[in-house]
C-alpha positions in Angstrom: -45.8 26.2 -13.9 -44.4 22.8 -13.1 -46.4 19.7 -13.6 -46.6 17.1 -10.9 -44.4 14.1 -11.4 -46.1 10.7 -10.9 -43.7 7.8 -10.8 -45.1 4.3 -12.2 -44.4 1.3 -10.2 -41.8 0.2 -13.0 -39.8 3.6 -12.7 -39.6 3.1 -9.1 -38.6 0.0 -9.4 -36.0 0.7 -11.9 -34.6 3.3 -10.0 -34.6 1.2 -6.9 -32.5 -1.6 -8.7 -30.2 0.6 -10.3 -29.1 2.4 -7.3 -28.9 -1.0 -5.4 -26.8 -2.3 -8.0 -24.1 0.3 -7.7 -23.9 -0.1 -3.9 -23.7 -3.9 -4.5 -20.9 -3.3 -6.9 -19.0 -0.3 -5.3 -19.4 -1.1 -1.7 -20.1 2.2 -1.1 -23.0 4.5 -1.7 -21.3 7.4 -3.3 -22.0 6.6 -6.6 -25.6 5.7 -5.8 -26.2 9.1 -4.2 -24.5 11.1 -7.2 -26.9 9.2 -9.5 -29.7 9.7 -7.5 -29.3 13.3 -7.3 -28.7 13.2 -11.2 -31.9 11.5 -11.5 -34.0 13.8 -9.0 -32.4 17.1 -11.1 -33.2 15.4 -14.4 -36.8 14.7 -13.3 -37.0 18.4 -11.9 -35.9 19.7 -15.4 -38.7 17.8 -17.0 -41.1 18.6 -14.3 -40.7 22.6 -15.4 -40.0 22.1 -19.1 -42.2 18.9 -20.0 -41.1 19.2 -23.9 -37.7 19.2 -23.6 -37.4 15.3 -24.1 -37.1 13.9 -27.6 -39.9 12.3 -28.5 -39.7 8.6 -29.3 -41.1 6.4 -32.1 -43.5 4.5 -29.7 -46.5 6.7 -29.3 -46.3 9.9 -26.8 -43.3 8.8 -24.7 -40.2 11.3 -24.5 -36.7 10.6 -23.2 -34.3 12.5 -21.0 -30.8 11.1 -21.0 -28.9 11.2 -17.9 -25.2 9.9 -18.4 -25.8 5.9 -19.4 -29.7 6.0 -18.4 -32.6 7.1 -20.4 -35.6 8.6 -18.4 -38.8 7.8 -20.5 -41.7 9.6 -19.5 -45.4 10.9 -21.1 -46.9 14.2 -20.7 -50.4 14.0 -19.4 -53.0 16.9 -19.0 -51.5 17.8 -15.7 -49.2 15.6 -14.6 -46.2 13.7 -15.8 -45.9 10.0 -15.9 -42.6 8.5 -15.6 -42.6 5.1 -17.5 -39.3 3.8 -16.7 -35.6 4.1 -16.2 -33.6 2.5 -18.8 -30.1 1.9 -18.8 -28.9 2.4 -22.5 -26.2 -0.3 -22.5 -29.2 -2.7 -23.0 -30.4 -4.1 -26.0 -33.4 -1.4 -27.2 -35.6 -4.3 -28.3 -36.3 -5.2 -25.1 -37.1 -1.7 -24.5 -39.7 -1.4 -27.4 -41.4 -4.5 -25.8 -41.7 -2.6 -22.6 -43.2 0.5 -24.1 -45.8 -1.6 -25.9 -47.0 -2.6 -22.8 
């Protein structure tokens, strides 16, 4: 049975900022729509198969790769908490700080 997905405020903001960036950069929403579809598809897979993500070195967090982005989440008893959507082209040290928050 699929687990309920809960988007953290950070994950919501990350998705919004990523999609907004590509909309402004490309001056069209075509890529933003495609990328959002990929995020939604990945979240559905995580919901159906929570253990699919690779376990990180930082606690209970798991990752699911979506193109250049990484969805970071934790499996709770009855839900899945999406912590952040991370652009993998950034400095990974910055991510370690976010995961420790």
